[in-house]
C-alpha positions in Angstrom: -34.6 -52.8 39.2 -36.7 -53.5 42.2 -39.6 -55.8 41.8 -42.8 -55.8 43.8 -44.9 -58.9 44.1 -48.6 -59.1 45.1 -50.5 -62.2 45.8 -54.2 -62.5 45.3 -55.7 -65.4 47.1 -59.1 -66.5 46.1 -60.6 -69.7 47.3 -58.9 -72.5 45.3 -56.7 -70.0 43.3 -53.3 -68.6 43.7 -51.9 -66.0 41.4 -49.0 -63.6 41.6 -48.8 -60.2 39.8 -45.4 -58.8 39.4 -45.0 -55.0 39.1 -41.6 -53.8 38.0 -40.6 -50.3 39.1 -39.0 -48.4 36.3 -37.3 -45.0 36.0 -38.2 -42.7 33.2 -35.4 -40.9 31.4 -36.7 -37.4 31.6 -34.0 -35.8 29.4 -35.0 -35.9 25.8 -38.3 -37.5 26.4 -41.8 -36.4 25.7 -42.3 -35.9 29.4 -39.8 -33.1 29.4 -41.5 -31.4 26.5 -44.8 -31.8 28.2 -43.5 -30.2 31.4 -41.9 -27.4 29.4 -45.3 -26.7 27.7 -47.2 -26.8 31.0 -44.7 -24.3 32.6 -44.9 -22.0 29.6 -48.7 -22.0 29.6 -49.0 -21.5 33.3 -46.6 -18.5 33.0 -48.7 -17.0 30.2 -51.8 -17.4 32.4 -50.1 -15.7 35.3 -49.1 -12.8 33.1 -52.5 -12.5 31.5 -54.3 -12.3 34.8 -51.9 -9.6 35.9 -52.5 -7.3 32.9 -55.8 -6.1 34.3 -53.9 -4.6 37.2 -51.2 -2.9 35.2 -52.6 0.6 35.7 -54.3 2.5 38.5 -57.1 4.9 37.4 -57.1 8.3 39.0 -60.3 10.3 38.8 -59.7 14.0 39.4 -62.5 16.5 40.0 -61.8 20.2 40.4 -64.1 22.7 42.2 -61.3 25.3 41.9 -61.8 28.5 40.0 -58.3 28.4 38.6 -56.4 26.0 36.3 -54.6 23.5 38.5 -51.5 21.4 37.6 -51.6 17.9 39.2 -48.3 16.1 40.0 -47.9 12.7 41.6 -44.9 11.9 43.8 -43.6 8.9 45.7 -43.2 10.6 49.1 -41.5 13.8 48.1 -39.5 12.4 45.2 -40.0 11.2 41.6 -42.5 13.9 40.6 -44.7 13.0 37.6 -46.9 15.6 36.0 -50.3 14.1 35.3 -51.8 17.1 33.6 -53.7 20.3 34.1 -57.4 20.6 35.1 -59.3 23.6 33.9 -61.8 25.5 36.1 -64.3 23.1 37.6 -63.3 20.3 35.3 -63.1 16.5 35.7 -60.5 14.2 34.1 -59.3 10.6 34.3 -55.6 9.8 34.5 -53.8 6.4 34.7 -50.6 5.6 36.3 -48.5 2.4 36.2 -49.4 0.0 39.1 -45.8 -0.1 40.1 -46.1 3.5 41.4 -48.3 2.1 44.2 -45.3 0.2 45.6 -44.0 3.5 47.1 -43.1 2.8 50.7 -43.6 6.4 51.9 -47.0 6.7 50.1 -48.2 8.5 47.1 -48.6 12.3 47.4 -50.3 14.7 45.0 -48.9 18.2 44.6 -51.4 20.7 43.3 -50.3 24.0 41.8 -52.9 26.7 41.4 -51.9 28.7 38.3 -53.7 31.9 39.3 -52.1 32.0 42.8 -48.8 30.3 41.7 -49.0 28.3 44.9 -48.6 24.6 45.7 -50.6 22.3 48.0 -49.8 18.7 49.2 -52.5 16.0 49.3 -51.6 12.6 50.8 -49.9 10.2 51.6 -52.0 7.5 50.0 -51.3 3.8 49.8 -53.6 2.2 47.3 -54.1 -1.6 47.4 -53.6 -3.7 44.3 -56.6 -3.3 42.0 -57.6 0.0 43.6 -58.6 3.3 42.0 -57.9 6.7 43.3 -60.3 9.7 43.6 -58.8 13.2 44.0 -61.1 16.1 44.7 -59.6 19.6 44.3 -61.6 22.0 46.4 -62.2 25.7 45.8 -59.4 26.3 48.3 -56.8 23.8 47.0 -55.3 23.4 50.5 -58.5 21.5 51.6 -58.3 19.0 48.7 -58.7 15.3 49.5 -57.7 11.9 47.9 -59.1 8.5 48.6 -58.4 5.0 47.4 -61.0 2.3 46.9 -61.1 -1.2 45.5 -62.6 -1.4 42.0 -64.9 -4.4 41.5 
């Protein structure tokens, strides 16, 4: 093993300190166990901090005089029925945060039950940690959706 020497010269003294470089056998040692524990804990911390962003809240307010079915789509595919809103009702839905990764944007499809007609709202690309507000107007074709960061 390599040795390093240092000399400390004080007036009238001469001393030499020898420092021997050594290698640590990482396999099977306490160092390896400590590293494994640190990695595990840091992984748990990363997972724990991400759990708050696992869903996206969608607040839906209807000014429509009819019951309205609300669907969420990625572009024009993967339709998910969120629910039905009664006349002039407000509801809160939640979707998985993974849905926001849709490249073509999230679209809402609204079906007015009394007119048996559908209307598109979107596309919307919410940022991580954002919430969505969907407003269904009296004329469903004029409905709007907006995304905002929740603090």
